[in-house]
N, C-alpha and C positions, 0 to 999 in steps of 0.2 A: 497273572499276568500271560498273555498269548504269546508263543513264541512264532517268529516268522522264520520261513524257509528262504535264506536269500541265495540266490542264484551266483555263483561265482564265476566269471570268464575270466580265463588266463590267456593272454595273447603273447604266444611262445613260437618261434619258427619250427616247422616241422622236424627240424635236424637238431634240436638244441639237446642239452644233457638232461633236461626235466622230462622230455618227451622218452627219450633214451631210456631212463630212470623206470617211467611208468611202464613202459614196454617190458622190461626186463622183470619187473614185480609181476606183471601179467602173465610172463611167460612159465611163471613157477607153478601158477596154479593148475590143479588137476581138474579134470572135468566132473571128476564125481564129487567133489568137496568144495565148499563154499568157503572154507577158511585156508589161506596159505599159512604153511608152519614156518615159525621163526628160521630153524637152521637152513631151510631151502632157500630164503631170502636173503640171510646174510651171507650165504655160499656164493648165490648169484650175483649180488650186488656188490660185495666188498671184491671179488675175484675182477668183475668186469670193469671196476673203477679204481681197482688198486687201493682202496681205503681200509681203514680198520673197522671192527665191529662197532666201535663206539661212534664213528661218523655215521655208519648205517644208521643206528639209532637215532642220531641227530636228524637226518635225513626224512627218517619213518616219523619223527613228531611233526615236521614241518608239513609232511603231506596229510597227517592225521588234522594238523590245524587249518589246513586248507579244505579239509573235509573230502579229498579223495581217498583216502583209506580210513579205517576203523581199526584202531588197534585193540585186540582182544587180549588181555594179558594173560600170561601163561599158556596162550595157544598160538596166535597168530595174527595175521590181518586178513579184513575183509576189504576188497576193493570196491569202490564207490563210483568207477570211471570205466569207460567202455574204450578199448583200444581200436581205432579204424584205420585202416591201412588205405 
């Protein structure tokens, strides 16, 4: 059975929390690395939104399910989106 690549379009306002979350995750990326390490994400997201590490995992799983990020267990995440200003 062939898999289809379905394009997902999200309609959110430019100042929504989801956009802020995606921008904060993207800001953790180092220019020389393709994978963003978990400690950097947890530090940035948990402190930005004043949430626990467990809630950050919930957000990461949601973004993974929406195919916005790829979780690489034991390493970090790879972003599958581009932040446009």
